C-alpha positions as CSV (number, residue, x, y, z in Angstrom):
1,M,24.6,87.1,71.3
2,R,22.4,89.3,69.2
3,F,22.5,89.2,65.4
4,I,24.0,92.8,65.1
5,D,26.8,92.0,67.6
6,R,27.6,88.8,65.8
7,F,27.5,90.5,62.4
8,T,29.8,93.3,63.7
9,T,32.3,90.8,65.1
10,L,32.3,88.9,61.8
11,V,32.9,92.0,59.7
12,R,35.8,93.1,62.0
13,A,37.4,89.7,61.9
14,D,37.1,89.6,58.1
15,A,38.5,93.1,57.7
16,H,41.5,92.2,59.9
17,G,42.1,89.0,57.9
18,V,42.0,90.8,54.6
19,L,44.4,93.5,55.9
20,E,46.8,90.9,57.3
21,Q,46.8,89.1,54.0
22,L,47.5,92.3,52.1
23,E,50.2,93.3,54.5
24,E,51.9,89.9,54.0
25,R,51.8,90.3,50.3
26,T,53.1,93.8,50.5
27,L,56.0,92.8,52.7
28,L,56.8,89.9,50.3
29,A,56.7,92.3,47.3
30,K,59.0,94.7,49.1
31,Q,61.4,91.9,49.9
32,H,61.4,90.8,46.3
33,L,62.2,94.3,45.3
34,R,65.2,94.5,47.7
35,D,66.5,91.2,46.5
36,A,66.3,92.4,42.9
37,E,68.1,95.6,43.7
38,L,70.8,93.6,45.5
39,E,71.3,91.3,42.6
40,L,71.6,94.3,40.2
41,A,74.2,95.9,42.6
42,R,76.2,92.6,42.5
43,K,76.2,92.6,38.7
44,R,77.3,96.3,38.6
45,A,80.1,95.5,41.1
46,R,81.2,92.5,39.0
47,I,81.3,94.6,35.9
48,E,83.5,97.2,37.7
49,V,85.8,94.4,39.0
50,L,86.1,93.1,35.4
51,A,86.9,96.5,34.1
52,E,89.6,97.0,36.7
53,E,91.0,93.6,35.9
54,A,91.1,94.4,32.2
55,R,92.9,97.7,33.0
56,R,95.5,96.0,35.1
57,G,95.9,93.3,32.4
58,E,96.4,96.0,29.7
59,E,99.2,97.6,31.8
60,E,100.8,94.2,32.4
61,L,100.6,93.4,28.7
62,R,102.3,96.7,27.7
63,R,105.0,96.0,30.2
64,L,105.5,92.5,28.8
65,E,105.5,93.7,25.2
66,A,108.3,96.2,26.1
67,E,110.3,93.5,27.8
68,M,109.8,91.1,24.8
69,A,110.9,93.8,22.3
70,S,114.0,94.3,24.4
71,L,114.7,90.6,24.5
72,D,114.1,90.2,20.8
73,A,116.6,92.9,20.2
74,D,119.1,91.1,22.5
75,V,118.6,87.8,20.6
76,E,119.2,89.5,17.2
77,L,122.3,91.3,18.6
78,A,123.7,88.1,20.1
79,L,123.1,86.1,16.8
80,R,124.7,88.8,14.7
81,G,127.7,88.8,17.1
82,G,127.9,85.0,16.9
83,K,127.1,84.5,20.6
84,E,124.9,81.4,20.5
85,E,124.9,81.0,24.3
86,L,123.9,84.6,24.9
87,A,121.1,84.3,22.3
88,R,119.8,81.1,24.1
89,F,119.9,82.9,27.4
90,S,117.7,85.7,25.9
91,V,115.4,83.2,24.2
92,R,114.9,81.4,27.6
93,R,113.8,84.7,29.1
94,L,111.7,85.7,26.1
95,L,109.5,82.5,25.7
96,P,107.8,82.7,29.2
97,K,107.0,86.3,28.6
98,R,105.4,85.4,25.3
99,R,103.3,82.8,27.0
100,A,102.3,85.2,29.7
101,A,101.4,87.8,27.1
102,E,99.2,85.3,25.3
103,A,97.5,84.3,28.5
104,L,96.7,88.0,29.2
105,R,95.3,88.4,25.7
106,R,93.1,85.3,26.2
107,R,91.9,86.6,29.6
108,R,91.1,89.9,28.0
109,V,88.8,88.2,25.5
110,E,87.1,86.3,28.4
111,I,86.7,89.5,30.3
112,D,85.2,91.3,27.3
113,E,82.7,88.4,26.7
114,E,81.7,88.3,30.4
115,Q,81.3,92.1,30.5
116,T,79.1,92.0,27.4
117,R,77.0,89.2,28.8
118,L,76.6,90.9,32.2
119,A,75.8,94.3,30.6
120,A,73.0,92.7,28.5
121,K,71.6,90.9,31.6
122,L,71.9,94.1,33.6
123,A,70.0,96.1,31.0
124,A,67.2,93.6,30.8
125,Q,67.0,93.2,34.6
126,E,67.0,97.0,35.1
127,G,63.9,97.2,33.0
128,E,62.3,94.3,35.0
129,L,63.3,96.1,38.2
130,E,61.4,99.2,37.1
131,E,58.4,97.1,36.4
132,L,58.7,95.4,39.8
133,R,59.0,98.8,41.5
134,R,55.8,100.0,39.8
135,R,54.0,96.9,40.9
136,V,55.3,97.2,44.5
137,R,54.2,100.8,44.6
138,A,50.7,99.8,43.4
139,R,50.5,97.0,46.0
140,V,51.5,99.3,48.8
141,A,48.9,101.8,47.6
142,E,46.3,99.1,47.6
143,A,47.3,98.0,51.1
144,Q,47.1,101.6,52.4
145,A,43.7,102.0,50.7
146,A,42.5,98.8,52.3
147,D,43.8,99.9,55.6
148,G,41.9,103.2,55.3
149,A,38.7,101.3,54.2
150,R,39.1,99.0,57.2
151,T,39.5,101.9,59.6
152,Q,36.4,103.5,58.1
153,V,34.4,100.3,58.3
154,A,35.5,99.8,61.9
155,V,34.5,103.4,62.8
156,E,31.1,103.2,61.1
157,L,29.9,99.6,62.0
158,P,29.5,99.6,65.7
159,A,26.2,101.1,66.8
160,A,25.1,101.2,70.4
161,D,21.9,99.5,71.4
162,E,20.6,102.9,72.4
163,E,21.2,104.4,68.9
164,V,19.3,101.5,67.4
165,E,16.4,102.0,69.8
166,L,16.3,105.7,69.0
167,E,16.3,105.1,65.3
168,L,13.4,102.7,65.6
169,L,11.4,105.2,67.8
170,R,12.0,107.9,65.2
171,R,10.7,105.7,62.4
172,R,7.7,104.6,64.4
173,G,7.0,108.2,65.3
174,A,7.3,109.2,61.6
175,G,4.9,106.3,60.7
176,E,2.3,107.4,63.3
177,A,2.5,111.0,62.1
178,T,1.6,110.0,58.5
179,S,-1.4,107.8,59.6
């Protein structure tokens, strides 16, 4: 195998290897970008779920508070009327509603804390996602430029033996003309 042929084969193989390596990195960067976008979508969805849970909890709490106010009035009325048993009956119904209302208030605090934590993480990660998008776009552009350079090298490198012989004859002819 002649030197030029071997050199051409080596350059082509090297160009293909570099391109494959760039393509793999580009694919990996794109996958990281998709993963980051999915994670942010999960966090947004979780925040929405928490907001809905908080809204339903507020509705339930208002309902419980109305029932507790009614039962408090029943207890007061029964005590003023001297009806101990009726007051006990109303208190038995009132106490579980108070516990449920307190549990809803505690859950609301937990929801608020989780929403605040998630919102802070989401804001930070959205900034990181924008940086990642910028880097992926740059990597894709590099890969496309490398692909264009590889195509150009592949087009320019191969020279037929006849072309080489003609160029040598031209040069020899130009050298004889100057002598």
